[in-house]
Structure formats: C-alpha cells, structure tokens
C-alpha positions, 0 to 999 in steps of 0.5 A: 471524503475530506480533501483526499490525497490522490495516489496513482496505483496498480490494482492487484486483482488477479490471483497471481498479482495478489500472490506475488505482489512485489516479490522478485523485484529489487526496488520500487520507483518513487511513483510506484504503488500497488493496491490490494483490495479486500486485504487486511494483512500482508507479509514481506516474505522473500522481499528484498527492500522495505516499503511503506504500507497503508491500511485503508478502510472502506471510506478511504481513511488511513487506519494504520501505517507501517513505515519502512516495513522491512523484509521478513515481517508481517503487518495487519489491521483488521479494520482495513479493507485494502492495503496500499504499498508504497516505496519506503518514505513515500507516506511521509512525502505525501504527509500521510498520517492515521486518519488521512483520506486517500483516493486511489487512482487506477486510470493511468496505470497499466 
C-alpha cells in the first residue's frame, strides 16, 4: 500500500448495524465514519443528510467516490469489497481521489 490515508471508522459488523447504518441520525460529526465490509452497493433511503461514500477494493484502493450523495439515492461499484461512509465534504478534506489508498483504523472507535 503506497502512503495510505488513515481514517478511523466504526465497523458495521452485525446485521442490525449493517441494516440501519446511518438511518435515523440527523447528521454526522466531522470525525464520524462507518465502514461496511463485504459491500458493493449502498442506498440512501430514509436518510436525512448527504454523505461521501468511498468504494474500496481488497488492496485498500479507492475505486469509486460519490461526493455529496443525497438522500433517496443509490450507489454501487462492483469492483469494491467495502464501503466507507463519511460526512459530506470529508473525501475532499482528506484529498481522496480515485486510486488513492485508504487504511481504516477500527482501534479507537466504539
């Protein structure tokens, strides 16, 4: 992995966490991030705010970025192995572009 950008995230492991994701929340803090392993598509049904969605392959490379993804939309990338959801605008804050490497740190998150 070439100079990865390290992002702290909560891992959505359980069925309930994967099914609900960010549904029901009114916003995300700048430091919030949620990772969906074994995921190639997401929906924004019942969401109340836009997000940035990073689709990441097995090597940690960003294969697709959806910025400012609005509620009631869908997003997918069949070459991804996980999806990282960030507050809207954070992908640009991190300087993330397609082809960038991301390392997800689950150690400091609850």
